[in-house]
C-alpha angles and dihedrals in degrees: 000000000000126000138217120199119202112196133192113186117185125222089277088057091235096158093049092050090047094050091046093052097042124080099224116194101204116145123195095022103168106170136026114186135166155101103298096175092222121132109202139156089228090080104009113061091190091062115079101199141076123215125204092225084073088069089059091050092052091046089056091049090050091054088061094039091245131143131207111262113222126205112231088233109028114221127186117265094189118058119191129211093219109082089206091064123076123241112235149186114257102141110088140177128209120195 
């Protein structure tokens, strides 16, 4: 049996912190997708900053032997109503 994990992590990164601290025993996890609420230059070329919570996210992916899947042409996944704010990529997929 293969597994898919869908994650929503709020602005406090509660789900990421939970997954990092838990010892999950899931075998055959193929895909982790979700709204991780992390803006980072690692996956969003329009964003100029790096956040350390991204390290936790990659550590979790490594536990399951998964890698971040990149779109050939990144497009925003979060669109804002305020034209002064930048749209961004916060929905990610690990395979």
